[in-house]
C-alpha positions as CSV (number, residue, x, y, z in Angstrom):
1,M,125.3,94.4,69.9
2,A,124.6,96.9,72.7
3,L,123.1,99.2,70.2
4,W,120.8,96.5,68.8
5,I,119.7,95.6,72.3
6,F,118.8,99.2,73.1
7,L,117.1,99.7,69.7
8,A,115.0,96.6,70.1
9,F,113.9,97.7,73.5
10,I,113.0,101.3,72.3
11,V,111.1,100.0,69.2
12,A,109.1,97.6,71.4
13,L,108.1,100.4,73.7
14,G,107.2,102.4,70.7
15,F,104.7,99.7,69.7
16,A,103.1,99.9,73.2
17,I,104.5,96.6,74.2
18,P,104.6,96.4,78.0
19,I,108.0,97.3,79.4
20,T,108.6,93.9,80.9
21,M,108.2,92.2,77.5
22,S,110.2,95.0,75.8
23,M,113.1,94.1,78.1
24,V,112.7,90.4,77.2
25,I,112.8,91.3,73.5
26,G,116.0,93.4,74.0
27,S,117.6,90.7,76.1
28,L,117.1,88.1,73.4
29,M,118.6,90.2,70.6
30,P,122.1,88.6,71.0
31,L,120.5,85.2,70.5
32,L,118.4,86.2,67.6
33,L,121.3,87.8,65.8
34,G,123.5,84.8,66.3
35,G,125.6,86.3,69.1
36,T,126.9,84.7,72.3
37,G,126.3,85.2,76.0
38,S,122.5,85.2,76.0
39,S,119.9,82.4,75.9
40,I,116.4,81.9,77.1
41,Q,117.7,79.7,79.9
42,Q,120.1,82.4,81.0
43,L,117.4,85.0,80.8
44,I,115.2,83.0,83.1
45,A,118.1,82.2,85.4
46,N,119.2,85.9,85.6
47,S,115.6,87.0,86.3
48,F,115.2,84.6,89.2
49,S,118.7,85.3,90.7
50,G,118.2,89.0,90.3
51,S,115.0,89.1,92.3
52,D,116.0,86.4,94.8
53,T,117.7,88.7,97.3
54,T,116.9,89.7,100.8
55,P,117.2,93.5,100.3
56,I,114.5,93.5,97.6
57,L,112.0,92.4,100.3
58,A,112.2,95.9,101.7
59,V,110.2,97.1,98.6
60,P,106.9,95.2,99.2
61,L,107.2,95.6,102.9
62,F,107.5,99.4,102.7
63,I,104.5,99.3,100.3
64,L,102.5,97.3,102.8
65,G,103.4,99.6,105.6
66,G,102.3,102.6,103.6
67,V,99.0,101.0,102.8
68,L,98.3,100.2,106.4
69,M,99.3,103.8,107.5
70,A,97.0,105.2,104.8
71,E,94.0,103.1,105.8
72,G,94.8,103.9,109.4
73,G,94.1,107.6,108.9
74,I,97.6,108.7,109.5
75,S,97.6,111.4,106.8
76,R,94.7,113.3,108.5
77,R,96.4,113.4,111.8
78,L,99.7,114.6,110.3
79,F,97.9,117.4,108.4
80,N,96.1,118.5,111.5
81,F,99.4,118.7,113.4
82,F,101.1,120.9,110.7
83,A,98.0,123.0,110.1
84,Y,97.9,123.8,113.8
85,F,101.2,125.7,113.5
86,V,101.0,127.3,110.0
87,G,97.3,127.3,109.1
88,N,96.7,131.0,109.9
89,L,99.7,132.2,108.0
90,P,99.5,133.4,104.4
91,G,99.4,130.2,102.3
92,G,99.5,128.2,105.5
93,I,96.9,125.6,104.5
94,P,98.7,124.7,101.3
95,C,102.0,124.7,103.1
96,A,100.5,122.2,105.7
97,V,99.6,120.0,102.8
98,I,103.1,120.0,101.4
99,L,104.5,119.4,104.9
100,T,102.2,116.4,105.2
101,C,103.4,115.0,101.9
102,L,107.0,115.6,103.1
103,F,106.4,113.8,106.3
104,Y,104.2,111.1,104.8
105,G,107.0,110.3,102.4
106,A,109.0,109.1,105.5
107,I,106.2,106.5,106.0
108,S,105.2,105.3,102.6
109,G,108.4,105.6,100.4
110,S,106.2,105.9,97.3
111,G,105.1,108.9,95.3
112,P,101.7,107.6,94.2
113,A,100.9,106.3,97.7
114,T,101.8,109.7,99.2
115,T,99.6,111.4,96.6
116,A,96.7,109.1,97.2
117,A,96.9,109.1,101.0
118,V,97.3,112.8,101.4
119,G,95.3,113.9,98.4
120,S,92.2,111.9,99.3
121,M,91.9,113.9,102.5
122,T,93.4,117.3,101.7
123,I,92.0,118.0,98.2
124,P,88.3,118.1,99.3
125,F,89.4,120.1,102.4
126,L,91.3,122.7,100.2
127,V,88.2,123.1,98.0
128,E,86.1,123.6,101.1
129,M,88.4,126.3,102.2
130,G,88.0,128.1,98.9
131,Y,91.1,127.0,96.9
132,D,90.8,126.1,93.3
133,K,90.3,122.4,92.9
134,T,92.6,121.9,89.9
135,W,95.3,124.0,91.5
136,S,95.0,121.9,94.7
137,A,95.3,118.7,92.7
138,G,98.3,119.9,90.9
139,M,100.0,120.9,94.2
140,V,99.3,117.4,95.7
141,A,100.5,115.6,92.5
142,T,103.8,117.4,92.6
143,A,104.3,117.3,96.3
144,G,103.6,113.5,96.2
145,G,106.9,113.2,94.4
146,L,108.5,113.9,97.8
147,G,107.5,110.4,98.8
148,V,110.3,108.9,96.7
149,I,113.0,111.3,98.0
150,I,112.4,111.4,101.7
151,P,113.7,108.2,103.3
152,P,112.7,105.4,103.5
153,S,112.5,105.6,99.7
154,I,111.6,102.6,97.5
155,P,113.6,104.1,94.5
156,F,116.7,104.4,96.8
157,V,116.3,100.7,97.7
158,L,116.2,99.9,94.0
159,Y,119.2,102.0,93.2
160,S,121.1,100.3,96.0
161,L,120.2,96.9,94.6
162,A,121.3,97.8,91.2
163,T,124.6,99.5,92.1
164,G,125.7,98.1,95.5
165,V,125.7,101.6,97.1
166,S,124.7,101.6,100.8
167,T,120.9,101.9,101.3
168,G,121.5,103.7,104.6
169,A,123.8,106.2,102.9
170,L,121.2,106.9,100.2
171,F,118.5,107.4,102.8
172,L,120.7,110.0,104.6
173,G,121.5,111.6,101.2
174,G,117.8,112.2,100.5
175,I,116.9,114.1,103.7
176,L,118.2,117.7,102.9
177,P,117.3,117.5,99.1
178,G,113.7,116.5,100.1
179,I,113.4,119.3,102.6
180,L,114.8,121.8,100.0
181,I,112.3,120.7,97.4
182,G,109.4,121.0,99.9
183,L,110.5,124.5,100.8
184,S,110.7,125.6,97.2
185,M,107.2,124.4,96.6
186,M,106.0,126.1,99.8
187,I,107.5,129.4,98.7
188,Y,105.5,129.3,95.5
189,A,102.4,128.3,97.3
190,V,102.7,131.3,99.6
191,V,103.3,133.7,96.7
192,Y,100.3,132.3,94.9
193,C,98.0,132.7,97.9
194,I,99.2,136.3,98.6
195,K,98.6,137.1,94.9
196,K,95.3,135.4,94.5
197,G,93.9,135.9,98.0
198,E,92.4,133.4,100.4
199,D,89.1,133.0,102.2
200,K,90.4,134.0,105.6
201,E,87.0,133.8,107.3
202,K,86.7,130.1,106.5
203,I,90.3,129.4,107.3
204,N,90.2,131.1,110.6
205,K,87.0,129.4,111.6
206,K,88.5,126.0,110.8
207,M,91.7,126.8,112.6
208,K,89.7,127.8,115.6
209,E,87.9,124.5,115.6
210,L,91.2,122.7,115.3
211,R,92.8,124.5,118.2
212,S,89.7,124.3,120.4
213,N,90.9,121.1,122.1
214,G,94.4,122.4,122.8
215,F,97.9,121.4,121.7
216,L,98.2,118.5,124.1
217,F,95.1,116.8,122.6
218,L,96.5,117.3,119.1
219,L,99.9,116.0,120.1
220,K,98.3,112.9,121.6
221,E,96.3,112.3,118.4
222,S,99.3,112.7,116.1
223,F,102.2,111.5,118.3
224,W,102.2,107.9,117.1
225,A,102.0,109.0,113.4
226,L,105.0,111.4,114.0
227,L,106.9,108.6,115.8
228,S,106.8,106.2,112.8
229,P,109.7,107.6,110.7
230,V,111.7,108.1,113.9
231,I,111.5,104.4,114.8
232,V,112.1,103.2,111.2
233,L,114.9,105.6,110.3
234,G,116.4,105.7,113.8
235,G,116.8,101.9,113.7
236,I,118.6,102.0,110.3
237,Y,120.9,104.9,111.2
238,S,121.8,103.6,114.6
239,G,122.9,100.3,113.1
240,L,120.3,98.3,115.0
241,V,118.5,97.0,111.9
242,T,119.0,96.7,108.2
243,P,116.7,98.5,105.8
244,T,114.9,95.2,105.2
245,E,114.4,94.7,108.9
246,A,113.3,98.3,109.3
247,A,110.6,97.6,106.6
248,V,109.3,94.7,108.7
249,I,109.2,96.9,111.7
250,S,107.2,99.5,109.8
251,V,104.6,96.9,108.9
252,F,104.1,95.7,112.5
253,Y,104.3,99.2,113.9
254,S,101.6,100.3,111.4
255,L,99.4,97.4,112.4
256,F,99.8,98.2,116.1
257,V,99.1,101.9,115.7
258,S,96.1,101.5,113.4
259,M,94.5,98.6,115.2
260,V,95.4,99.1,118.9
261,I,95.8,102.9,119.3
262,Y,93.7,104.6,116.6
263,K,91.4,101.5,116.1
264,S,91.0,102.5,112.5
265,F,90.3,99.0,111.3
266,T,90.1,95.4,112.6
267,A,91.8,92.2,111.8
268,K,89.2,91.3,109.2
269,S,90.3,94.3,107.1
270,I,93.9,93.1,106.9
271,I,93.4,90.7,104.0
272,P,92.1,93.4,101.6
273,F,95.1,95.6,102.6
274,L,97.4,92.7,101.8
275,A,95.7,92.2,98.5
276,K,96.1,96.0,97.7
277,A,99.8,95.8,98.5
278,V,100.3,92.7,96.4
279,K,98.5,94.4,93.4
280,T,100.9,97.3,93.8
281,Y,104.0,95.3,94.0
282,A,103.3,92.4,91.7
283,P,103.8,94.3,88.4
284,L,106.9,96.0,89.8
285,C,108.3,92.6,90.9
286,F,108.2,91.3,87.3
287,V,109.7,94.6,86.0
288,L,112.6,94.4,88.5
289,A,113.3,90.8,87.7
290,F,113.6,91.3,84.0
291,A,115.3,94.7,84.4
292,I,118.1,93.0,86.3
293,A,118.4,90.3,83.6
294,F,118.3,93.1,80.9
295,G,121.1,94.9,82.7
296,R,123.2,91.8,82.8
297,V,122.8,91.2,79.0
298,L,123.8,94.9,78.4
299,A,126.8,94.3,80.7
300,L,127.8,91.2,78.6
301,A,127.5,93.4,75.5
302,K,129.9,95.9,77.2
303,A,127.3,98.7,77.1
304,P,128.6,100.2,80.4
305,I,132.1,100.4,79.0
306,L,130.9,101.9,75.7
307,I,128.8,104.6,77.4
308,E,131.6,105.4,79.9
309,N,134.1,105.8,77.0
310,F,131.6,108.0,75.1
311,I,131.0,110.3,78.1
312,L,134.7,110.6,79.0
313,D,135.6,111.3,75.4
314,N,132.9,114.0,74.9
315,F,132.6,115.6,78.4
316,T,135.4,117.1,80.3
317,S,133.8,118.0,83.6
318,S,131.2,116.6,86.0
319,F,129.2,119.9,85.6
320,S,128.6,119.2,81.9
321,V,127.8,115.5,82.2
322,L,125.4,116.1,85.1
323,T,123.6,118.7,83.1
324,G,123.1,116.3,80.3
325,I,122.0,113.5,82.6
326,V,119.5,115.7,84.4
327,V,117.9,116.6,81.1
328,I,117.8,113.0,80.0
329,F,116.3,111.7,83.2
330,I,113.6,114.4,83.4
331,L,112.6,113.5,79.8
332,L,112.8,109.8,80.6
333,G,110.7,110.2,83.7
334,M,107.9,111.6,81.6
335,V,107.5,108.3,79.7
336,M,109.1,105.6,81.9
337,D,108.3,104.4,85.4
338,T,110.9,105.2,88.1
339,G,111.8,101.6,89.1
340,P,112.8,100.2,85.7
341,A,114.6,103.4,84.8
342,I,116.8,103.2,87.9
343,V,117.5,99.4,87.7
344,I,118.3,99.6,84.0
345,L,120.3,102.8,83.7
346,S,122.1,103.3,87.1
347,P,124.6,100.4,86.6
348,I,125.4,101.7,83.1
349,L,125.9,105.3,83.9
350,L,127.4,105.1,87.4
351,P,130.9,104.0,86.3
352,A,131.1,107.0,83.9
353,V,130.1,109.7,86.3
354,R,132.2,108.1,89.0
355,S,135.2,108.5,86.7
356,L,134.5,112.2,86.6
357,G,134.5,112.4,90.4
358,V,130.7,112.3,91.1
359,D,129.9,110.6,94.4
360,P,127.7,107.5,93.9
361,V,125.3,108.7,96.6
362,H,125.0,112.2,95.1
363,F,124.3,110.6,91.7
364,G,121.6,108.4,93.1
365,V,119.9,111.4,94.7
366,I,120.0,113.3,91.5
367,M,118.6,110.4,89.6
368,V,115.7,109.8,92.0
369,C,114.9,113.6,92.1
370,C,114.8,113.8,88.3
371,L,112.6,110.8,88.0
372,S,110.3,112.0,90.7
373,I,109.5,115.1,88.7
374,G,108.3,112.7,86.0
375,L,105.6,111.5,88.4
376,A,103.9,114.8,87.9
377,T,104.7,115.6,84.3
378,P,102.6,114.6,81.2
379,P,102.0,112.4,79.3
380,F,102.4,109.4,81.8
381,G,103.0,111.0,85.2
382,L,101.3,108.6,87.6
383,D,100.7,111.2,90.3
384,L,98.8,113.3,87.8
385,F,96.3,110.4,87.2
386,V,96.0,109.7,90.9
387,A,95.3,113.4,91.7
388,G,93.1,113.7,88.7
389,T,91.0,110.8,89.9
390,L,90.8,112.2,93.4
391,S,89.7,115.6,92.2
392,D,87.5,114.3,89.3
393,T,89.6,116.4,86.9
394,P,91.3,115.4,83.6
395,P,95.0,114.7,84.3
396,M,96.1,117.2,81.6
397,N,94.2,120.0,83.4
398,V,96.0,119.0,86.6
399,A,99.3,119.0,84.8
400,K,98.8,122.7,83.7
401,K,98.2,123.8,87.3
402,A,101.1,121.7,88.5
403,M,103.6,123.4,86.2
404,P,104.5,126.2,88.6
405,F,105.1,123.7,91.3
406,I,107.2,121.6,88.9
407,L,109.3,124.7,88.1
408,A,109.8,125.3,91.8
409,F,110.9,121.7,92.1
410,G,113.3,122.3,89.2
411,V,114.9,125.2,90.9
412,A,115.6,123.0,93.9
413,L,116.9,120.2,91.6
414,F,119.4,122.7,90.0
415,I,120.7,123.5,93.5
416,I,120.9,119.8,94.5
417,T,122.7,118.8,91.3
418,Y,125.5,121.4,91.6
419,I,125.9,121.5,95.4
420,P,126.9,117.9,96.3
421,W,127.1,118.9,100.0
422,L,123.3,118.7,100.2
423,S,123.4,115.0,99.4
424,L,126.5,114.2,101.4
425,A,126.2,116.4,104.5
426,F,125.2,113.5,106.8
427,L,127.6,110.9,105.5
């Protein structure tokens, strides 16, 4: 029965049926085949009960906080701050862009949101400084994936909901891997810039303008943007607030900074921002609800036990099983959105990898890192389409220029996968 459920789901996807309806079709297979344990009433009940939880509120709230920060001009202030220090170095401007994505990920929790907020400002700037437009778009598309690794991360919240693993522990687990991935991409950016050359005259002129007002002025401009992740993550790690409560704080903090300090927008602008956040979350909400129901049907069909037995019978070490899982997740990330993949597969695979001694937090970090690569890989990498739109470049052209950055990402992923300490150092 578990095989029929999976087969129905995959065939439905193959016919371009939306993923939500594909999961519904798979969930109804036991009923259609005369089995037990599944009915339309149960599917509806499981969908509502799965989405009716307090922790899931963190997802739309972090999305709204990211929208408010993006509209408040936070990305520009972060970029100016990092460019002040590294802009004159070889490859310094691209490195400042990657650092901005790295830091902005601690605000938005979303890959596409990070790509859109940072790319809309930095891609035109990079082109103005003489960098290739398509290469710049590829860099931002790949670096945008840091938004789902650096805490607070929406995929980590979803993994926590699906498996019961502590959200705070997952947030801690994503810090060093996110930094390592960012460093790997910066190393390639520096090598590329040294090899291809840069327009130092333009860059030095721009850096001179940036530094003309002095560091204190720049710190004053960027201080509140830099403080945002400190407040949100500090509240979680100190135990003062839960991740859901921290998401609420991020929304009100974003409103305060954007409206009172930076005065980027007024109260009249809030309704369109709310609408934008709802449009982003609404499709994900339906996917999550039916993904949880789909997972429960698979559990009734004993799919987790079958997969666990298969892995334990065919793999003898965590090294071999993690290698296979990494390959599967990278391929899956190319054709499937991060949220559904996590909610459907993590409860099924976690018991098996845990039996081989893999820490649940480490497995969650690996899973999110693999799927974040999919955001920048064809054919359906969402960040590619966002960066392509921002740069007025076909997504497949962006993908070609993004490949070296993806390879740098892959090197970091290899290290993260086989050195658990990077995910568990702060636990």
